[in-house]
C-alpha positions, 0 to 999 in steps of 0.5 A: 372775742364776742365782747369786743365785737359787741362793743364795736357794734355799740360804738359804730351805732353811737357814731351813726346816732351822733351823725343823725343828731348833727343832721337834725340840727342842720336841718332844723336851722335850714327850716328856720331860715326858710321862713325868711328872705335874706335881703342882702341889706346890712346894719352895723348896729341895732337898738337893744331896746327894740329886741323882742326875742332871739332865736339861735339858728346854729353855732354861727347864726342868731335871728333877732326878732325886733319890735314892729315885726322886723327881723335881723340875722346876725352871722357871727364872725366865727363859730361859737361852739356850744351856742346851739346846744346851750341855746342861751346867751347874754349880751352886754350892750354899750348904751342902747346899741348892739353892734357887730363889734360886740360879744355874746357870752354863752350861758354855761359853766365856762361857756365861750365869748363870741363876737357878733357880725353885721346884722342882715335885714330879713323879711318874714315870708307868709305862712303857706 
């Protein structure tokens, strides 16, 4: 009886720990997006050669840091499972453009392919 009770407590504890990790990921994504103003202006494609860096916000969104201090937010067409966990993806652009109809591949053994959405222009807010 005692072993069953201890096992139950461990499982409940792991459940709380998992929820705390998930909330931390959501909070981390919210903190990252709080650094920007979403303009509501969208582009269907961006120039691949102007991409300087990328930041995975969560399983649905990626920030593309462009040259010349420009930023674009891509909200994927559907959730891309494990994207935030793996935090690494590959793009195979057609020519020199990355468009909302292109796919990304999560870099993992058997990682999913996910379709990009339109790119929203972001304005980086000044540091406080």
